[in-house]
N, C-alpha and C positions, 0 to 999 in steps of 0.2 A: 610528620609528613602528611601533607594534605591529601584529600580524596577527590576522585573524579565524580561525575554525576552518577554513573552506574555503581561505583563503590559505595556511595552514600545510600542509594536506594537498597542495595543488597545488604548493607550493614543494618538498616532498619528491619528488613525482612527476616534477618537471622537473629535479631535481638541483641546485636553487638554494637559497641560504640564505634568500632571501625573495622574495616576489612581491607586486604590488599590483594592485588592481582596475583592469581595462582593458588590462592587458598581454596580449600573445599569447604563449603558451608551447607547447612540445612536451612532452608528458607521457607517461610510461611507464604502461601500464595493468596493474593487478594482477590483474584478472579481467574476462573478457568473457562476458556471458550472452546467449543467444539462446533465443527460444521458437519454437513451431511456426508461429505466425501470421506473424511477420516475420523468421524465421530464414533458414537456408540456402537455402530454395526461392525467396526473393525476391531475386534478382540476386546474392546473396552467393556462392553456389557457382559461378555463371557468371563472376563477376568474378575469383575466385581462379584459375579455370581459364584465363581469358584472360591473366592476369598470369603464369601459369606458376609460381606459388609455393605452397608448402604452408602450413598453419596454423603460425604462428610458434611457438606453444607449446601443444600440445593439453592439457597439464595445467592451463593457466590459462583454459581455455574450459569453460563449463557450458552444456549444451543441455537445455531442459525442454519437453516436449510437454504443454501444459496447456489451451490454448484449445479444442482440438478433441479432447480426451479426456474421456469416451469418444466416439468418432466417431459423429455422428448420420446420416451418409450416406457414400456411396462416395467423394465428393470429399474429405471430411474424413479418411476412413480412409487415402486415398492420400497426403495431405499429411503425416500422422503417420508413415506408412511411409517416405516420402522422408526426413523428418527423422531418423528412427531409423537408416536405412541410411547416410545421409551422415555421421552422427556416428561410426558404426562404421568406415566407410571411411577416416575422417580421424583415427582414433586418439583420439577424444574419450572418455575414460573416465567423465567426469562427465555421463552422460546419464540423464535421469529421465523416466518416463512413468507416468501415473496416480498421481503423487506429490502433485499439487495445484498451485495457482497458483504461478508461478515465483518471485515475490518471497519468499513464505513458505518455499519449499523452499530458496532460497539461504540464508536465515537458519537454518533447521532443520539444514542439512547443513554449516554452518561455512565457507561460501565467502566470508564477509564478516568483515573485521577492522577495528578502528579505524585511521584514518590511511591507508586504502587508497583507490585510485581504481578504481571498478567501473562499467563501462558495460554497458548492456543494450538490446536491441531492443524495449523496452516503456517507455512514458513513466513508469510508476510505479516505475521503478528508483530513484527518490528515496527509496524505503523504507529503503534501506541506511544512510541518515543517522541512523537510530535508534541505530546502533552507531558513530556518529562516523566514518562512511565517506562519501567524496564519491561518491555513487551518482547516475548520471544516464542518461537515455534518449538514444539516438542512432538515426539512420536506418540503413537497410541499406547505403547507399553508404559511410557512415562506418565501419560495422562491417567492411566488406570491407577497408578500410585497416588497421583495428586487427588483424584476423586475419592480414594479410600482414606487418605490421611490429611489432605490439605497442605501437604508439604512437598518439597522437591529438593534434591541435592544439586548443587551447581558449583562449578569452578568459577571463581570470580575472574571475569575476563580482563585482560589488559585493554586499555583504551587508546584509541587513535584520535588525535585532534585534527579536525578538518576545518580549516579556516577559509572563509570566503569574505573578501572585502571589496568595496567598490559598488557602483550602481549598475544593475542590469540594464542593457540597452533594450529599446523597443523590439519586440519580436522574440525575446529570449525569456524563458520560463524556468521554473524549478526543475522540470524534467531535464532541461539542458544542463543544469548544475549537477543533477544526479548522474547523468550519463558521462559527463566529463570526469566526475570524481571516480566513477567505476572504472573508466579507462585508465586512470592513473594508478589505482590500487590493484586492479585485476580481479577476475571473477573468483579468486580464492585468496586474495591478498589480505583479507581481514578475518580469516577463519577463526571462529571462537574469540573474536575481539569485539569491543564496542566502538562504533563510530559515533563520535560526538561532533555534531555540526556547530560551528561557532562563527563569530565575526559580524560585521555590520550588515553584510548582504543577507545573512540568515535572519538577523533581528528585524529586517525590513519586510520579510515575507509574511503573507497572511497565513492563516492556519491551514487552508486547503493546500497551499504550496508546500508548507512544512510536512504535511502528511505524505506528499509525493516523495520527499527526500528520505524519510524514515522507512517508508514502505519498501523502497528499493535497496535499503542498506544490506539486506540479506543476499543481494546479488553479488556481493563481494565475499560471501561466506560469514558475514558478521553475525554475532549472537544477538546484538541489539543495535539500534540506531537511536540517538538521543539528541534532543534540542533543549537547552536550558529554559527554565521557567522565566517568563518576563511579562511585560504589559500586554503583549498579544495573547499569551496563554491566559492571563488573568481575565482579559476582556471576553475571551471565548467561553470560559467557565461561568462567568457571571451572566452573560447574555443568554446562554443556552440552558444553564442548570441552576442559576442563582447561587453558585459557589463563590464565596468571597474570601476564603482562607488564603493567606500568603504562603506559598510553597517555595519561596526563595532559598530555604535552608538546604534544598537538594541540589543547588547549583554547585559547580566545581569550586574547590578552594584555589586560591591564587598559586599555591605551591603544589598543586596536583601533578602527579607524574604520568606522562603519556609515553607509550611505547614507540610511537611514531607521530610525526607532525607533517601535515600537508598544508600548503598555502596557495590560494588561487586568487586571481584578479577577475572579478565579475565584469568589470567594464570592458574587458577585451574578449569576453565569451561570445561565440557565435552559436546559432542553433546547432544542435548535435543530432546525429543519427547513429543508432546501433544497427549495423548491418548483419544479415544472417551469417552464422546461426549462434552467435554468442553475444551476451549483453555487454561485454567489454570490447567488442569489435566496433569501436566508436570513431567517428570522423566528423570534422566540421562539415556542415551541409555544403559549403562551397567547394569541398573536395570530392563530392559525390558526383558520379556520372549521371547523365539523364536516364533515369530509371522509370519505365512505364509501370503504372499502378492499376490494379484491377479492383481493389477494395480498400476502403479506409474505415478504421474502427475507432470511434471515440467512446471510451468507457473504461470499466474495470475499477478496482479499488486503488488503482494508481492514477488514472487519468480521466475519470468520469465525474469529478466533483463539480459543485456549482461554478466555481471560478473557471475550471477547465471548459465547461460547456458555454459559459458566458463569453469567454475569450474567442472560442471557435465561432460562436454565433455572431459576434461583432465583426469578425473577418468575412463571414459568409453573407452578412446582411447585404441585400441588393445584388448578390451574385448567385450563380447556379453551379451545381455540380457538373463536371465535365461529362459528355456523353459516354455511356458505357461503364461508368464508374459506380460501384455500389458503395454507399456511405451509410454505415450502421452506427446508431447512437444509443448507448445504454447508460443512463444516469447511474451513479455509484450507489444510490439508495432510493427507496420510495420517497423519502422526505425530500431528497434533492430533485427527484422527478417532479414532485408536486410544486416545489418552489419554482423550478424552471418553467413549468406549465403556467403558473400564475403570472410570472413576469414576462411571458411571451418568448422566452428563449427557445423552447421546443418548437413553437410556431415558426420562428425565424429559420431554424435548422430544417424543418420540414419543407418550408417554402423554397429553400435552396435546393431541395432534392434529396435530403437525408431521410432514412427510414428510422423511426423511433422504436426502440425495443423496450421491453420491461427491464427493470433493474435485476441483473443476474450476472453470474460468473461465466455463463455459457460460452460466449464467443472467445473469451480469453484462453480457455482451456481446450476449445475445439470439441466440447461435449454436445453442443447444440447451438442453433441460431448464429451462423456466421462462419462455418467452415469454408476454407478456400481450397480450390481444386488443384490439379496437376499444373505445375509451372506458373501458378498465379502468384501475384505479389500483393501484400497488404501492408499499408502503413498504419501502425497501431499505437495508441497511447498506453498500452499495457506494460507489463514489467518483464516479460520474457519472450525471446524469439528463437527458442530451441527448435531443432529439426523436427518438423511434424507437429509443432505445438498447436497450430490452429487449423490443422487439416492434413493435406497431402504432404508427404515427405519430400516431394520435389518442389514444393512451394517455398516462398521466402517472406519472412516478416521483418519489417524495418521499424524499429522503435523510435518514436519521436514525440515532441510536445504536441498538445492540442492545436497550437497555432500552426505548426508545421503540417500536421495532419489535415487541417482545414485548407491550407494553401494547396496542398497536394490534391485535395478533392476537387478544387477548382480547375487545376491545370491537367490533371491526369498523370502527373509525373511527381517524383519526390521534389518538393519545391521549398525554397527559402521563403518563409512568411514575410520577411522584410521587403520582398519585392512588391507586396500588396500594401504594406504599411506606408511605403514611400509615397504612394499615390492616394492615400486615404484622405 
């Protein structure tokens, strides 16, 4: 019987020729990522001290201070300081601060390769599946064990095949694919399963768009989100890191067994909007009432990549933000910030009336820089719209693509970006 992508990766991690869904395995971790929010300060440091063991391999550990950078208060500053000091004391060479949200930094800096098992103290570690890596989020107790031993036990997840075929129409992006998929599966419909994105639509997506899909896989409860290795993956690895190895061996077998199969037609997909307060509360934008917007947020590890900001800038070029609308832009990493600055993308956004922020998780979580007040509405390219996620519990967050966010910034209402593209 053939294996799915996740089964092949976990077979290698456990030193076995094959594994099947439902089996319990001990797997060797290729890379462990911690952030400042749920990293060393949350029981991990204390647990290692109690066990009396050092970090198993400091070179396989990455620590990224992103949620509380730049610190908005003394408490946050001290959390970042603790994280920085602990990394230095434990010989962690791969420590990043002010570099941007952790998942984008992991991809920017080459800490993810196809076929690897990567665990992180953030649920959106599923992002790494864009590079055909089994990336998954774990808790602080589990991370303590990983740091002590370099291993973790896992139940091999069943895999769901999610097939998208057809060509996306103008104005439609990967975020729309993601939201439509989540609507079909539900916010817990893939709990402890792997979502494997397949089909001609997926193969045509650039790496930035693929990261959006795998990033949001966890919004269905998925353990991992994966896209097979192909020429797009190969080009990304070669161009950015000089990696030329062929990782096609991790792609699914023709007779791989999937627990469920979903099939979608990309050519009929309209821009999607997830309405408050659930990520699966998704509608075609044409079915949304005229909703007044107070703030637009372009950023996060979901919607602040180079392609996201470029597409938004292309729509906003020569236009201005509607009066009274706040538009915040936070590139997904410092590397992306610098590239967008060099290419004039940030200049275009600023000239349209956007406020450019540093690369941070702040606004996405409502911990600093971008909270919304009572009864305010925000259109965001982020991954969650839970009650009170970005500020007041009486506020509302509408999740959408960068193009929809940019169009909404111009009109002041939740707006179909195709209205602008028709007249471009």
